[in-house]
Backbone as XML, in Angstrom:
<?xml version="1.0"?>
<chain id="A" units="angstrom">
  <residue number="1" name="UNK">
    <atom name="N" x="0.852" y="-1.171" z="0.000"/>
    <atom name="CA" x="0.000" y="0.000" z="0.000"/>
    <atom name="C" x="0.898" y="1.234" z="0.000"/>
  </residue>
  <residue number="2" name="UNK">
    <atom name="N" x="0.668" y="2.099" z="-0.956"/>
    <atom name="CA" x="1.395" y="3.359" z="-1.051"/>
    <atom name="C" x="0.498" y="4.449" z="-0.466"/>
  </residue>
  <residue number="3" name="UNK">
    <atom name="N" x="1.023" y="5.190" z="0.523"/>
    <atom name="CA" x="0.258" y="6.271" z="1.150"/>
    <atom name="C" x="1.060" y="7.562" z="1.108"/>
  </residue>
  <residue number="4" name="UNK">
    <atom name="N" x="0.365" y="8.640" z="0.817"/>
    <atom name="CA" x="0.961" y="9.969" z="0.874"/>
    <atom name="C" x="0.019" y="10.813" z="1.727"/>
  </residue>
  <residue number="5" name="UNK">
    <atom name="N" x="0.497" y="11.253" z="2.866"/>
    <atom name="CA" x="-0.330" y="11.990" z="3.823"/>
    <atom name="C" x="-0.046" y="13.489" z="3.687"/>
  </residue>
  <residue number="6" name="UNK">
    <atom name="N" x="-1.034" y="14.298" z="4.007"/>
    <atom name="CA" x="-0.920" y="15.760" z="3.933"/>
    <atom name="C" x="-0.515" y="16.247" z="2.544"/>
  </residue>
  <residue number="7" name="UNK">
    <atom name="N" x="-1.200" y="15.751" z="1.528"/>
    <atom name="CA" x="-0.943" y="16.195" z="0.160"/>
    <atom name="C" x="-1.408" y="17.640" z="0.008"/>
  </residue>
  <residue number="8" name="UNK">
    <atom name="N" x="-2.589" y="17.927" z="0.541"/>
    <atom name="CA" x="-3.170" y="19.271" z="0.434"/>
    <atom name="C" x="-3.773" y="19.636" z="1.782"/>
  </residue>
  <residue number="9" name="UNK">
    <atom name="N" x="-3.603" y="20.906" z="2.151"/>
    <atom name="CA" x="-4.313" y="21.493" z="3.289"/>
    <atom name="C" x="-4.977" y="22.764" z="2.784"/>
  </residue>
  <residue number="10" name="UNK">
    <atom name="N" x="-6.276" y="22.889" z="3.055"/>
    <atom name="CA" x="-7.005" y="24.061" z="2.578"/>
    <atom name="C" x="-8.134" y="24.371" z="3.546"/>
  </residue>
  <residue number="11" name="UNK">
    <atom name="N" x="-8.108" y="25.543" z="4.124"/>
    <atom name="CA" x="-9.170" y="26.030" z="5.010"/>
    <atom name="C" x="-9.570" y="25.009" z="6.066"/>
  </residue>
  <residue number="12" name="UNK">
    <atom name="N" x="-8.562" y="24.370" z="6.625"/>
    <atom name="CA" x="-8.790" y="23.422" z="7.709"/>
    <atom name="C" x="-8.949" y="21.979" z="7.269"/>
  </residue>
  <residue number="13" name="UNK">
    <atom name="N" x="-9.290" y="21.751" z="6.004"/>
    <atom name="CA" x="-9.404" y="20.375" z="5.506"/>
    <atom name="C" x="-8.020" y="19.853" z="5.159"/>
  </residue>
  <residue number="14" name="UNK">
    <atom name="N" x="-7.838" y="18.550" z="5.399"/>
    <atom name="CA" x="-6.579" y="17.888" z="5.043"/>
    <atom name="C" x="-6.901" y="16.708" z="4.129"/>
  </residue>
  <residue number="15" name="UNK">
    <atom name="N" x="-5.988" y="16.472" z="3.203"/>
    <atom name="CA" x="-6.160" y="15.388" z="2.234"/>
    <atom name="C" x="-4.964" y="14.463" z="2.251"/>
  </residue>
  <residue number="16" name="UNK">
    <atom name="N" x="-5.248" y="13.181" z="2.055"/>
    <atom name="CA" x="-4.210" y="12.165" z="1.887"/>
    <atom name="C" x="-4.647" y="11.269" z="0.736"/>
  </residue>
  <residue number="17" name="UNK">
    <atom name="N" x="-3.709" y="10.507" z="0.206"/>
    <atom name="CA" x="-4.049" y="9.563" z="-0.858"/>
    <atom name="C" x="-3.338" y="8.246" z="-0.581"/>
  </residue>
  <residue number="18" name="UNK">
    <atom name="N" x="-4.047" y="7.158" z="-0.837"/>
    <atom name="CA" x="-3.523" y="5.803" z="-0.650"/>
    <atom name="C" x="-3.910" y="4.998" z="-1.871"/>
  </residue>
  <residue number="19" name="UNK">
    <atom name="N" x="-3.174" y="3.935" z="-2.103"/>
    <atom name="CA" x="-3.550" y="3.077" z="-3.215"/>
    <atom name="C" x="-2.671" y="1.856" z="-3.283"/>
  </residue>
  <residue number="20" name="UNK">
    <atom name="N" x="-3.071" y="0.945" z="-4.139"/>
    <atom name="CA" x="-2.297" y="-0.264" z="-4.339"/>
    <atom name="C" x="-3.051" y="-1.257" z="-5.187"/>
  </residue>
  <residue number="21" name="UNK">
    <atom name="N" x="-2.396" y="-2.357" z="-5.519"/>
    <atom name="CA" x="-3.031" y="-3.381" z="-6.340"/>
    <atom name="C" x="-4.136" y="-4.109" z="-5.575"/>
  </residue>
  <residue number="22" name="UNK">
    <atom name="N" x="-5.179" y="-4.463" z="-6.291"/>
    <atom name="CA" x="-6.273" y="-5.246" z="-5.719"/>
    <atom name="C" x="-6.696" y="-6.308" z="-6.726"/>
  </residue>
  <residue number="23" name="UNK">
    <atom name="N" x="-7.237" y="-7.402" z="-6.221"/>
    <atom name="CA" x="-7.750" y="-8.472" z="-7.072"/>
    <atom name="C" x="-9.247" y="-8.612" z="-6.823"/>
  </residue>
  <residue number="24" name="UNK">
    <atom name="N" x="-10.042" y="-8.096" z="-7.728"/>
    <atom name="CA" x="-11.490" y="-8.243" z="-7.653"/>
    <atom name="C" x="-12.143" y="-7.431" z="-6.547"/>
  </residue>
  <residue number="25" name="UNK">
    <atom name="N" x="-13.441" y="-7.623" z="-6.430"/>
    <atom name="CA" x="-14.226" y="-6.898" z="-5.429"/>
    <atom name="C" x="-13.772" y="-7.235" z="-4.018"/>
  </residue>
  <residue number="26" name="UNK">
    <atom name="N" x="-13.403" y="-8.486" z="-3.793"/>
    <atom name="CA" x="-12.907" y="-8.877" z="-2.468"/>
    <atom name="C" x="-11.612" y="-8.150" z="-2.141"/>
  </residue>
  <residue number="27" name="UNK">
    <atom name="N" x="-10.786" y="-7.903" z="-3.147"/>
    <atom name="CA" x="-9.543" y="-7.162" z="-2.947"/>
    <atom name="C" x="-9.799" y="-5.716" z="-2.551"/>
  </residue>
  <residue number="28" name="UNK">
    <atom name="N" x="-10.820" y="-5.116" z="-3.152"/>
    <atom name="CA" x="-11.197" y="-3.746" z="-2.776"/>
    <atom name="C" x="-11.624" y="-3.721" z="-1.314"/>
  </residue>
  <residue number="29" name="UNK">
    <atom name="N" x="-12.501" y="-4.640" z="-0.934"/>
    <atom name="CA" x="-12.978" y="-4.695" z="0.454"/>
    <atom name="C" x="-11.818" y="-4.884" z="1.425"/>
  </residue>
  <residue number="30" name="UNK">
    <atom name="N" x="-10.897" y="-5.783" z="1.085"/>
    <atom name="CA" x="-9.746" y="-6.036" z="1.957"/>
    <atom name="C" x="-8.857" y="-4.809" z="2.065"/>
  </residue>
  <residue number="31" name="UNK">
    <atom name="N" x="-8.640" y="-4.107" z="0.960"/>
    <atom name="CA" x="-7.810" y="-2.900" z="0.972"/>
    <atom name="C" x="-8.426" y="-1.841" z="1.879"/>
  </residue>
  <residue number="32" name="UNK">
    <atom name="N" x="-9.730" y="-1.614" z="1.724"/>
    <atom name="CA" x="-10.404" y="-0.590" z="2.534"/>
    <atom name="C" x="-10.412" y="-0.963" z="4.020"/>
  </residue>
  <residue number="33" name="UNK">
    <atom name="N" x="-10.603" y="-2.241" z="4.324"/>
    <atom name="CA" x="-10.549" y="-2.684" z="5.726"/>
    <atom name="C" x="-9.166" y="-2.409" z="6.321"/>
  </residue>
  <residue number="34" name="UNK">
    <atom name="N" x="-8.133" y="-2.746" z="5.549"/>
    <atom name="CA" x="-6.760" y="-2.529" z="6.022"/>
    <atom name="C" x="-6.485" y="-1.035" z="6.235"/>
  </residue>
  <residue number="35" name="UNK">
    <atom name="N" x="-6.913" y="-0.209" z="5.288"/>
    <atom name="CA" x="-6.716" y="1.239" z="5.409"/>
    <atom name="C" x="-7.384" y="1.769" z="6.676"/>
  </residue>
  <residue number="36" name="UNK">
    <atom name="N" x="-8.602" y="1.329" z="6.925"/>
    <atom name="CA" x="-9.384" y="1.841" z="8.057"/>
    <atom name="C" x="-8.983" y="1.217" z="9.392"/>
  </residue>
  <residue number="37" name="UNK">
    <atom name="N" x="-8.060" y="0.276" z="9.360"/>
    <atom name="CA" x="-7.516" y="-0.234" z="10.629"/>
    <atom name="C" x="-6.728" y="0.863" z="11.325"/>
  </residue>
  <residue number="38" name="UNK">
    <atom name="N" x="-6.189" y="1.787" z="10.558"/>
    <atom name="CA" x="-5.537" y="2.964" z="11.141"/>
    <atom name="C" x="-6.648" y="3.916" z="11.572"/>
  </residue>
  <residue number="39" name="UNK">
    <atom name="N" x="-6.700" y="4.225" z="12.865"/>
    <atom name="CA" x="-7.813" y="5.014" z="13.400"/>
    <atom name="C" x="-7.995" y="6.349" z="12.687"/>
  </residue>
  <residue number="40" name="UNK">
    <atom name="N" x="-6.887" y="6.979" z="12.277"/>
    <atom name="CA" x="-7.050" y="8.290" z="11.648"/>
    <atom name="C" x="-7.797" y="8.183" z="10.326"/>
  </residue>
  <residue number="41" name="UNK">
    <atom name="N" x="-7.622" y="7.071" z="9.590"/>
    <atom name="CA" x="-8.367" y="6.888" z="8.347"/>
    <atom name="C" x="-9.795" y="6.450" z="8.632"/>
  </residue>
  <residue number="42" name="UNK">
    <atom name="N" x="-9.990" y="5.670" z="9.659"/>
    <atom name="CA" x="-11.342" y="5.253" z="10.046"/>
    <atom name="C" x="-12.174" y="6.459" z="10.478"/>
  </residue>
  <residue number="43" name="UNK">
    <atom name="N" x="-11.527" y="7.460" z="11.088"/>
    <atom name="CA" x="-12.236" y="8.656" z="11.571"/>
    <atom name="C" x="-12.334" y="9.752" z="10.523"/>
  </residue>
  <residue number="44" name="UNK">
    <atom name="N" x="-11.758" y="9.543" z="9.338"/>
    <atom name="CA" x="-11.801" y="10.564" z="8.286"/>
    <atom name="C" x="-13.245" y="10.841" z="7.883"/>
  </residue>
  <residue number="45" name="UNK">
    <atom name="N" x="-13.479" y="12.037" z="7.399"/>
    <atom name="CA" x="-14.810" y="12.414" z="6.950"/>
    <atom name="C" x="-15.192" y="11.644" z="5.689"/>
  </residue>
  <residue number="46" name="UNK">
    <atom name="N" x="-14.239" y="11.504" z="4.763"/>
    <atom name="CA" x="-14.485" y="10.814" z="3.497"/>
    <atom name="C" x="-13.272" y="9.962" z="3.117"/>
  </residue>
  <residue number="47" name="UNK">
    <atom name="N" x="-13.536" y="8.744" z="2.684"/>
    <atom name="CA" x="-12.541" y="7.886" z="2.036"/>
    <atom name="C" x="-13.117" y="7.542" z="0.660"/>
  </residue>
  <residue number="48" name="UNK">
    <atom name="N" x="-12.926" y="8.444" z="-0.286"/>
    <atom name="CA" x="-13.467" y="8.304" z="-1.627"/>
    <atom name="C" x="-12.514" y="7.455" z="-2.455"/>
  </residue>
  <residue number="49" name="UNK">
    <atom name="N" x="-13.054" y="6.513" z="-3.230"/>
    <atom name="CA" x="-12.156" y="5.628" z="-3.971"/>
    <atom name="C" x="-12.716" y="5.258" z="-5.331"/>
  </residue>
  <residue number="50" name="UNK">
    <atom name="N" x="-11.793" y="4.779" z="-6.188"/>
    <atom name="CA" x="-12.175" y="4.238" z="-7.492"/>
    <atom name="C" x="-11.142" y="3.200" z="-7.908"/>
  </residue>
  <residue number="51" name="UNK">
    <atom name="N" x="-11.589" y="2.311" z="-8.800"/>
    <atom name="CA" x="-10.736" y="1.237" z="-9.287"/>
    <atom name="C" x="-11.339" y="0.719" z="-10.592"/>
  </residue>
  <residue number="52" name="UNK">
    <atom name="N" x="-10.498" y="0.332" z="-11.541"/>
    <atom name="CA" x="-10.958" y="-0.340" z="-12.749"/>
    <atom name="C" x="-10.475" y="-1.781" z="-12.647"/>
  </residue>
  <residue number="53" name="UNK">
    <atom name="N" x="-11.417" y="-2.697" z="-12.420"/>
    <atom name="CA" x="-11.083" y="-4.106" z="-12.294"/>
    <atom name="C" x="-11.149" y="-4.783" z="-13.661"/>
  </residue>
  <residue number="54" name="UNK">
    <atom name="N" x="-10.211" y="-5.661" z="-13.908"/>
    <atom name="CA" x="-10.164" y="-6.358" z="-15.191"/>
    <atom name="C" x="-11.464" y="-7.103" z="-15.457"/>
  </residue>
  <residue number="55" name="UNK">
    <atom name="N" x="-11.958" y="-7.848" z="-14.493"/>
    <atom name="CA" x="-13.155" y="-8.668" z="-14.696"/>
    <atom name="C" x="-14.453" y="-7.901" z="-14.463"/>
  </residue>
  <residue number="56" name="UNK">
    <atom name="N" x="-14.506" y="-7.089" z="-13.421"/>
    <atom name="CA" x="-15.764" y="-6.451" z="-13.023"/>
    <atom name="C" x="-15.944" y="-5.040" z="-13.582"/>
  </residue>
  <residue number="57" name="UNK">
    <atom name="N" x="-14.908" y="-4.457" z="-14.183"/>
    <atom name="CA" x="-15.012" y="-3.119" z="-14.752"/>
    <atom name="C" x="-14.845" y="-2.032" z="-13.707"/>
  </residue>
  <residue number="58" name="UNK">
    <atom name="N" x="-15.296" y="-0.816" z="-14.044"/>
    <atom name="CA" x="-15.116" y="0.333" z="-13.148"/>
    <atom name="C" x="-15.927" y="0.188" z="-11.858"/>
  </residue>
  <residue number="59" name="UNK">
    <atom name="N" x="-15.282" y="0.532" z="-10.738"/>
    <atom name="CA" x="-15.920" y="0.526" z="-9.420"/>
    <atom name="C" x="-15.576" y="1.855" z="-8.753"/>
  </residue>
  <residue number="60" name="UNK">
    <atom name="N" x="-16.501" y="2.387" z="-7.968"/>
    <atom name="CA" x="-16.218" y="3.650" z="-7.275"/>
    <atom name="C" x="-17.187" y="3.856" z="-6.135"/>
  </residue>
  <residue number="61" name="UNK">
    <atom name="N" x="-16.768" y="4.718" z="-5.186"/>
    <atom name="CA" x="-17.624" y="5.081" z="-4.071"/>
    <atom name="C" x="-17.226" y="6.468" z="-3.596"/>
  </residue>
  <residue number="62" name="UNK">
    <atom name="N" x="-18.183" y="7.382" z="-3.596"/>
    <atom name="CA" x="-17.934" y="8.763" z="-3.174"/>
    <atom name="C" x="-17.767" y="8.906" z="-1.661"/>
  </residue>
  <residue number="63" name="UNK">
    <atom name="N" x="-18.315" y="8.002" z="-0.889"/>
    <atom name="CA" x="-18.281" y="8.079" z="0.571"/>
    <atom name="C" x="-18.693" y="9.471" z="1.067"/>
  </residue>
  <residue number="64" name="UNK">
    <atom name="N" x="-19.743" y="10.007" z="0.452"/>
    <atom name="CA" x="-20.281" y="11.295" z="0.887"/>
    <atom name="C" x="-19.647" y="12.510" z="0.235"/>
  </residue>
  <residue number="65" name="UNK">
    <atom name="N" x="-18.589" y="12.334" z="-0.547"/>
    <atom name="CA" x="-17.914" y="13.443" z="-1.237"/>
    <atom name="C" x="-18.396" y="13.421" z="-2.691"/>
  </residue>
  <residue number="66" name="UNK">
    <atom name="N" x="-19.624" y="13.875" z="-2.893"/>
    <atom name="CA" x="-20.342" y="13.735" z="-4.154"/>
    <atom name="C" x="-19.509" y="14.143" z="-5.380"/>
  </residue>
  <residue number="67" name="UNK">
    <atom name="N" x="-19.383" y="13.192" z="-6.307"/>
    <atom name="CA" x="-18.685" y="13.445" z="-7.560"/>
    <atom name="C" x="-17.190" y="13.191" z="-7.540"/>
  </residue>
  <residue number="68" name="UNK">
    <atom name="N" x="-16.604" y="13.037" z="-6.376"/>
    <atom name="CA" x="-15.151" y="12.899" z="-6.275"/>
    <atom name="C" x="-14.649" y="11.565" z="-6.838"/>
  </residue>
  <residue number="69" name="UNK">
    <atom name="N" x="-15.406" y="10.493" z="-6.649"/>
    <atom name="CA" x="-14.963" y="9.187" z="-7.147"/>
    <atom name="C" x="-14.908" y="9.172" z="-8.669"/>
  </residue>
  <residue number="70" name="UNK">
    <atom name="N" x="-15.810" y="9.913" z="-9.315"/>
    <atom name="CA" x="-15.795" y="9.986" z="-10.782"/>
    <atom name="C" x="-14.498" y="10.632" z="-11.275"/>
  </residue>
  <residue number="71" name="UNK">
    <atom name="N" x="-14.002" y="11.606" z="-10.529"/>
    <atom name="CA" x="-12.734" y="12.265" z="-10.879"/>
    <atom name="C" x="-11.590" y="11.256" z="-10.797"/>
  </residue>
  <residue number="72" name="UNK">
    <atom name="N" x="-11.551" y="10.483" z="-9.719"/>
    <atom name="CA" x="-10.504" y="9.465" z="-9.554"/>
    <atom name="C" x="-10.602" y="8.436" z="-10.676"/>
  </residue>
  <residue number="73" name="UNK">
    <atom name="N" x="-11.822" y="7.982" z="-10.956"/>
    <atom name="CA" x="-12.030" y="6.964" z="-11.983"/>
    <atom name="C" x="-11.565" y="7.448" z="-13.355"/>
  </residue>
  <residue number="74" name="UNK">
    <atom name="N" x="-11.910" y="8.674" z="-13.729"/>
    <atom name="CA" x="-11.470" y="9.219" z="-15.027"/>
    <atom name="C" x="-9.953" y="9.232" z="-15.128"/>
  </residue>
  <residue number="75" name="UNK">
    <atom name="N" x="-9.287" y="9.604" z="-14.047"/>
    <atom name="CA" x="-7.827" y="9.662" z="-14.061"/>
    <atom name="C" x="-7.222" y="8.263" z="-14.188"/>
  </residue>
  <residue number="76" name="UNK">
    <atom name="N" x="-7.807" y="7.285" z="-13.510"/>
    <atom name="CA" x="-7.335" y="5.904" z="-13.630"/>
    <atom name="C" x="-7.519" y="5.391" z="-15.058"/>
  </residue>
  <residue number="77" name="UNK">
    <atom name="N" x="-8.671" y="5.684" z="-15.642"/>
    <atom name="CA" x="-8.948" y="5.232" z="-17.006"/>
    <atom name="C" x="-7.988" y="5.879" z="-17.996"/>
  </residue>
  <residue number="78" name="UNK">
    <atom name="N" x="-7.737" y="7.172" z="-17.831"/>
    <atom name="CA" x="-6.787" y="7.873" z="-18.703"/>
    <atom name="C" x="-5.388" y="7.276" z="-18.597"/>
  </residue>
  <residue number="79" name="UNK">
    <atom name="N" x="-5.023" y="6.892" z="-17.388"/>
    <atom name="CA" x="-3.703" y="6.324" z="-17.131"/>
    <atom name="C" x="-3.622" y="4.869" z="-17.624"/>
  </residue>
  <residue number="80" name="UNK">
    <atom name="N" x="-4.792" y="4.242" z="-17.830"/>
    <atom name="CA" x="-4.832" y="2.844" z="-18.243"/>
    <atom name="C" x="-4.440" y="1.889" z="-17.124"/>
  </residue>
  <residue number="81" name="UNK">
    <atom name="N" x="-4.655" y="2.324" z="-15.892"/>
    <atom name="CA" x="-4.254" y="1.530" z="-14.724"/>
    <atom name="C" x="-5.430" y="0.677" z="-14.264"/>
  </residue>
  <residue number="82" name="UNK">
    <atom name="N" x="-5.256" y="-0.634" z="-14.329"/>
    <atom name="CA" x="-6.316" y="-1.548" z="-13.907"/>
    <atom name="C" x="-5.855" y="-2.325" z="-12.682"/>
  </residue>
  <residue number="83" name="UNK">
    <atom name="N" x="-6.836" y="-2.815" z="-11.952"/>
    <atom name="CA" x="-6.605" y="-3.632" z="-10.764"/>
    <atom name="C" x="-5.754" y="-2.919" z="-9.720"/>
  </residue>
  <residue number="84" name="UNK">
    <atom name="N" x="-5.927" y="-1.596" z="-9.645"/>
    <atom name="CA" x="-5.317" y="-0.746" z="-8.622"/>
    <atom name="C" x="-6.418" y="0.155" z="-8.072"/>
  </residue>
  <residue number="85" name="UNK">
    <atom name="N" x="-6.464" y="0.290" z="-6.775"/>
    <atom name="CA" x="-7.418" y="1.201" z="-6.137"/>
    <atom name="C" x="-6.674" y="2.460" z="-5.726"/>
  </residue>
  <residue number="86" name="UNK">
    <atom name="N" x="-7.342" y="3.585" z="-5.861"/>
    <atom name="CA" x="-6.826" y="4.840" z="-5.310"/>
    <atom name="C" x="-7.906" y="5.396" z="-4.395"/>
  </residue>
  <residue number="87" name="UNK">
    <atom name="N" x="-7.505" y="5.730" z="-3.165"/>
    <atom name="CA" x="-8.408" y="6.270" z="-2.149"/>
    <atom name="C" x="-7.932" y="7.669" z="-1.781"/>
  </residue>
  <residue number="88" name="UNK">
    <atom name="N" x="-8.799" y="8.658" z="-1.949"/>
    <atom name="CA" x="-8.497" y="10.016" z="-1.500"/>
    <atom name="C" x="-9.260" y="10.231" z="-0.203"/>
  </residue>
  <residue number="89" name="UNK">
    <atom name="N" x="-8.515" y="10.517" z="0.851"/>
    <atom name="CA" x="-9.084" y="10.699" z="2.185"/>
    <atom name="C" x="-9.135" y="12.183" z="2.505"/>
  </residue>
  <residue number="90" name="UNK">
    <atom name="N" x="-10.260" y="12.610" z="3.068"/>
    <atom name="CA" x="-10.404" y="14.014" z="3.480"/>
    <atom name="C" x="-10.877" y="14.062" z="4.922"/>
  </residue>
  <residue number="91" name="UNK">
    <atom name="N" x="-10.190" y="14.900" z="5.675"/>
    <atom name="CA" x="-10.637" y="15.250" z="7.019"/>
    <atom name="C" x="-11.200" y="16.653" z="6.889"/>
  </residue>
  <residue number="92" name="UNK">
    <atom name="N" x="-12.506" y="16.790" z="7.045"/>
    <atom name="CA" x="-13.204" y="18.061" z="6.849"/>
    <atom name="C" x="-12.795" y="19.062" z="7.924"/>
  </residue>
  <residue number="93" name="UNK">
    <atom name="N" x="-12.491" y="20.271" z="7.485"/>
    <atom name="CA" x="-12.015" y="21.294" z="8.403"/>
    <atom name="C" x="-13.049" y="22.316" z="8.823"/>
  </residue>
  <residue number="94" name="UNK">
    <atom name="N" x="-14.310" y="22.129" z="8.431"/>
    <atom name="CA" x="-15.360" y="23.031" z="8.879"/>
    <atom name="C" x="-15.758" y="24.095" z="7.872"/>
  </residue>
  <residue number="95" name="UNK">
    <atom name="N" x="-15.043" y="24.196" z="6.755"/>
    <atom name="CA" x="-15.366" y="25.198" z="5.737"/>
    <atom name="C" x="-15.631" y="24.466" z="4.418"/>
  </residue>
  <residue number="96" name="UNK">
    <atom name="N" x="-16.768" y="24.759" z="3.798"/>
    <atom name="CA" x="-17.080" y="24.156" z="2.499"/>
    <atom name="C" x="-16.111" y="24.694" z="1.456"/>
  </residue>
  <residue number="97" name="UNK">
    <atom name="N" x="-15.558" y="23.796" z="0.653"/>
    <atom name="CA" x="-14.549" y="24.188" z="-0.339"/>
    <atom name="C" x="-15.124" y="24.358" z="-1.739"/>
  </residue>
  <residue number="98" name="UNK">
    <atom name="N" x="-16.388" y="23.998" z="-1.921"/>
    <atom name="CA" x="-16.993" y="24.134" z="-3.241"/>
    <atom name="C" x="-16.225" y="23.317" z="-4.276"/>
  </residue>
  <residue number="99" name="UNK">
    <atom name="N" x="-16.060" y="23.882" z="-5.457"/>
    <atom name="CA" x="-15.376" y="23.201" z="-6.552"/>
    <atom name="C" x="-13.900" y="22.964" z="-6.301"/>
  </residue>
  <residue number="100" name="UNK">
    <atom name="N" x="-13.316" y="23.692" z="-5.353"/>
    <atom name="CA" x="-11.894" y="23.498" z="-5.058"/>
    <atom name="C" x="-11.601" y="22.070" z="-4.603"/>
  </residue>
  <residue number="101" name="UNK">
    <atom name="N" x="-12.588" y="21.418" z="-4.032"/>
    <atom name="CA" x="-12.360" y="20.050" z="-3.546"/>
    <atom name="C" x="-12.009" y="19.112" z="-4.696"/>
  </residue>
  <residue number="102" name="UNK">
    <atom name="N" x="-12.555" y="19.364" z="-5.895"/>
    <atom name="CA" x="-12.215" y="18.517" z="-7.042"/>
    <atom name="C" x="-10.763" y="18.727" z="-7.464"/>
  </residue>
  <residue number="103" name="UNK">
    <atom name="N" x="-10.311" y="19.969" z="-7.414"/>
    <atom name="CA" x="-8.900" y="20.241" z="-7.722"/>
    <atom name="C" x="-7.998" y="19.532" z="-6.724"/>
  </residue>
  <residue number="104" name="UNK">
    <atom name="N" x="-8.414" y="19.460" z="-5.473"/>
    <atom name="CA" x="-7.611" y="18.787" z="-4.452"/>
    <atom name="C" x="-7.588" y="17.270" z="-4.680"/>
  </residue>
  <residue number="105" name="UNK">
    <atom name="N" x="-8.698" y="16.713" z="-5.137"/>
    <atom name="CA" x="-8.734" y="15.290" z="-5.474"/>
    <atom name="C" x="-7.754" y="15.021" z="-6.619"/>
  </residue>
  <residue number="106" name="UNK">
    <atom name="N" x="-7.776" y="15.863" z="-7.642"/>
    <atom name="CA" x="-6.858" y="15.718" z="-8.775"/>
    <atom name="C" x="-5.409" y="15.792" z="-8.301"/>
  </residue>
  <residue number="107" name="UNK">
    <atom name="N" x="-5.099" y="16.748" z="-7.440"/>
    <atom name="CA" x="-3.738" y="16.892" z="-6.916"/>
    <atom name="C" x="-3.304" y="15.626" z="-6.182"/>
  </residue>
  <residue number="108" name="UNK">
    <atom name="N" x="-4.208" y="15.066" z="-5.387"/>
    <atom name="CA" x="-3.896" y="13.839" z="-4.645"/>
    <atom name="C" x="-3.630" y="12.670" z="-5.588"/>
  </residue>
  <residue number="109" name="UNK">
    <atom name="N" x="-4.500" y="12.485" z="-6.570"/>
    <atom name="CA" x="-4.332" y="11.365" z="-7.497"/>
    <atom name="C" x="-3.053" y="11.539" z="-8.306"/>
  </residue>
  <residue number="110" name="UNK">
    <atom name="N" x="-2.766" y="12.752" z="-8.738"/>
    <atom name="CA" x="-1.510" y="12.994" z="-9.472"/>
    <atom name="C" x="-0.302" y="12.645" z="-8.619"/>
  </residue>
  <residue number="111" name="UNK">
    <atom name="N" x="-0.339" y="13.004" z="-7.340"/>
    <atom name="CA" x="0.775" y="12.690" z="-6.434"/>
    <atom name="C" x="0.944" y="11.182" z="-6.310"/>
  </residue>
  <residue number="112" name="UNK">
    <atom name="N" x="-0.170" y="10.453" z="-6.183"/>
    <atom name="CA" x="-0.095" y="8.997" z="-6.064"/>
    <atom name="C" x="0.441" y="8.391" z="-7.355"/>
  </residue>
  <residue number="113" name="UNK">
    <atom name="N" x="-0.074" y="8.836" z="-8.514"/>
    <atom name="CA" x="0.382" y="8.293" z="-9.795"/>
    <atom name="C" x="1.863" y="8.561" z="-10.018"/>
  </residue>
  <residue number="114" name="UNK">
    <atom name="N" x="2.325" y="9.761" z="-9.647"/>
    <atom name="CA" x="3.750" y="10.085" z="-9.803"/>
    <atom name="C" x="4.606" y="9.164" z="-8.946"/>
  </residue>
  <residue number="115" name="UNK">
    <atom name="N" x="4.190" y="8.944" z="-7.706"/>
    <atom name="CA" x="4.948" y="8.060" z="-6.810"/>
    <atom name="C" x="4.890" y="6.614" z="-7.308"/>
  </residue>
  <residue number="116" name="UNK">
    <atom name="N" x="3.733" y="6.184" z="-7.766"/>
    <atom name="CA" x="3.562" y="4.824" z="-8.274"/>
    <atom name="C" x="4.430" y="4.603" z="-9.518"/>
  </residue>
  <residue number="117" name="UNK">
    <atom name="N" x="4.392" y="5.558" z="-10.439"/>
    <atom name="CA" x="5.156" y="5.432" z="-11.681"/>
    <atom name="C" x="6.660" y="5.519" z="-11.443"/>
  </residue>
  <residue number="118" name="UNK">
    <atom name="N" x="7.048" y="6.138" z="-10.325"/>
    <atom name="CA" x="8.473" y="6.226" z="-9.973"/>
    <atom name="C" x="8.923" y="4.981" z="-9.196"/>
  </residue>
  <residue number="119" name="UNK">
    <atom name="N" x="7.990" y="4.064" z="-9.012"/>
    <atom name="CA" x="8.336" y="2.837" z="-8.287"/>
    <atom name="C" x="8.088" y="2.925" z="-6.808"/>
  </residue>
  <residue number="120" name="UNK">
    <atom name="N" x="7.313" y="3.992" z="-6.380"/>
    <atom name="CA" x="7.021" y="4.306" z="-4.994"/>
    <atom name="C" x="6.616" y="3.175" z="-4.178"/>
  </residue>
</chain>
């Protein structure tokens, strides 16, 4: 599991990104369980994720951050990365970020992809 914490801080909200290889729907469930074993991720406001599985196709979950999983999924599809999950975690800081939250999701996914492509 590759994790990058404190990718973005904006108006009290903090973002992190995690990801790694998964095998099927059971692999997604196992990855999310493992991530949430860390109390700080379990207590996060949102753990938004997406994955393109070879057999089952695109999978995603906004976890209350409406539209964010679609952003992650588009980036994964553009990259041609299959059987890898990317989770963008947000700890809400009390101020609504509006459309800026999508830019922060993009920044997180780019950071994860750069680290992954560098052999992170």
